[in-house]
C-alpha angles and dihedrals in degrees: 000000000000093000092048105031092168095054119114117231111198130210143145112280091240090056091052092047090052094045092051091048089058104269088121090072091052091049089052091054093051090050088047094052093038092055097041089244100313092128095054111144096031113139132204114256115186113224114244103205130054131220135184141180110321096006110151124210117187121202113179107305094343128094121204110197118193121222121196128159104175121264117011118130083351132338091263107046109114130195122218123211122197104197098185089053099039090231131132129190108209099190115204090329085098140029120191114209089355134077116225134213114265103185091123097032143091126228097212093044091047091052093046091051091053092048088054092048089054091049090061090079092234117162100200119053121193114197125201090245131022132019128332120241146132127309088309090075086070104026094056095056091039090051091052092052092048095049091049093046095046093045093051092047090052096050093039087062088054088055097247119150124233097261091051090049097055097070089046091055097046095085088050088054100052092114093066101034092107091053115116109266096012092128094045099043111028092080093052090047090058090050093048092047088051092055091050092049088047094054091048091052095054 
């Protein structure tokens, strides 16, 4: 930002609002902890231009089309589709080979966002974490979310609590058990999906 003071830095308005309210410092701490200090010295730079669903930014011959459906990984994570390149950046709406925190997320919204990304016809999918690839970089994480949500719904209707549901879902999640942070996050995902199902029921 200092080297290019006239450069536009784009973000969703809710992200800018949170960053101005101090969340940027919280995000820096998460990055610092997650990278074992590798991001030390990074400073918060507040974006200076807003984008929303269907915003188009054209740079030369390349179009950057913004996709935002509301609450997915968070309520301010955007996806960016480059139609001329056939590339879509998924942001933290997807991890590939890695599970992601969902404390500010919504399972149904996240699944819908990834389905929309797949409908763009992109051939290259760039997740927020993990390796880029073809559609599998979106479908693998989407399928994980769907299996968790469907399983929690089923056992919620059988009056099981979240801690009783977790062991019942483990066999269904065998496909993802080697993913980074599976052991540390899968339980919290069950609890968060449980809360989401509970809210929908009442």
